[in-house]
Steps between C-alpha positions, in 0.01 A plus 500: 500500500717479186699794369295499177176512698625795706596699192171434320260793453203586277713692248682180403177374346392810306499461123728726291201724416497607866844663489569834332832396346376182333149627423571859391866607474632207299211443254451872442181683417412300189606170653264514796280194537240359738381847597147367503339160481123489506356317797213367286467236231273660243318341206684532170227732372462700823297819475648827630340836581709812556428820691673770701749769410623560146786248537242218506443562129843356424388165643185508288698559183755231584223244559337584168827497306561146625150389391394444859154563638443859610138577581364807324167504681390835357616525138421797279169465313494327163793567268615818672831620347794458740572873520139573599498216752815647652343845520210357698722283723392156376743210520730678745411283798280191513202725567455870432597613849783731407797502735431362846782658696407414859359210700213729602393529136533124449264454794244728333514292181467176696191637675353614170570162339341309788193721513572628850474851357352628177614754238299769677756489782769636267551875492420677172579854391326710236718747312406840358387339175261267678713189446531252785828355627538189711752589772591137558625492138544872422662460156315190379290708256710770330222759505266360764161330498182660368307444825514356850302203374755427229791537743342263752421249228867503399613442860250214528633345178858517624397357838350199321817461295711528816287224656581278201869571556455354848281202417647395163875532554763284664738782590404858584811717458495824696780757487514727803600851395442770761446564868396861436144586410212738548173432677175683558484601865119487496423188297816292530531480120854401397627669184751372245627856448445822691178677399583808297813353342321323219127531556289633782551805718732496797326587827741534794212448739404166347812363331784391727838347426568163658822301503384147579697323771606137510209395730246681284624344178509153657145550629360615164688239299389220733139619482514509119651153477244358743220624273673358194554161665132492598425536129766248392661289775757367251625841386874557530634851553839601361619828652771720352627848583553754225863618478389827339567801728232751594427779254433739788435490872263703716659368820734796544804274468748507215353285224797260519445444872124466447559243226724288722245510780218400269683213333640370830159486663339335198781246476458412868123463462535277193760278662311460825173428319673227300642345817159495664303338216581201283277647229715816483845524343740789441695558180810727539465735203591787731828340605599402146478864388589701810736286712867615536651253247316670214673833570189670356590359158138427412362849553448739210695832497223658711591244772134399525389313189606136465706414192404212273805297604384519861148394415634209295718386790205514741289293265780247450512435874120495517457224243803308625334474840150402385399137539250419224539124523141431603246341271349740248129576529438534129470877484493649150773758435361612165180682594406827335538683832853369532592609148366846574695510825821421312443797271417732790791393719760522223535876540803634683358776721390397846189659646601673825246743643756615758701667222241777483663646814812598306315786331488677837881507526576870480875462454 
């Protein structure tokens, strides 16, 4: 055997992007490249739908600002002024779901969209004024619905819109946000926020804290994707993990430790799901913002909010990695719904239901 053959090893054949010095140290934070390359060739006019935690809204806005196709499957009625549409949570995500923080909640929406369950399966709460609140989307109506019938009709409308986001899009973008959640011990209802923190009444006998584990999140996410692929076998799923830390934790841990646990588990789930399915990909928005080379430069002074420069850098890597070289399908980018979406999404404030927890910070 030759000397060269003996000294050969796999690391001799790794591209420069595989070594820290050549891929990170030397180019520096703003010189990083090839962080992500989409594994799909998409049509030039590919349609995207976006859901998940509040960070997903940045992707929606970036798509719209570049005149790309973002599906607004549940636009505000008629010529609703943008400020009123914002108040009633239209145009925030591709359907009026509000934040979907956990895989368990995504599974509920997939079941609603497919017809496996109906709006009557969602838990509703009537306040002292007789107004009804949908506990799957507790802040979707600022003051609540007039009746159970109206609340269920709204859930049914959003479920139909969510179904369109599955059947009419090329890429379904879902940003994983939390492992922590609250469930109803008796019914199994999964809540987006703890009852009693925004709407509803907290009942310690019924409402229990649950920190979803890796196996549970994988199970729920796989079940949701299976339903979605039954509805659209060609649907591609792009997973991301929100880099935004937790507002608060009910785990008993320090919130910093709880945040690292949550993000680590979600990152592992997203990566493993992408490795298991060719129709699933992972985009590293979490790493771009929170990895060591950034030195926390992209966080606001509160060390939680993401600064505009950070968002812009994430989006730069996102569009650099997209492959839109496929033949266009002739979709029209100039529909009235799209124009309305552009107005609605132009606002700066993200809609994050989790932020309501900060009002309970006594210090």
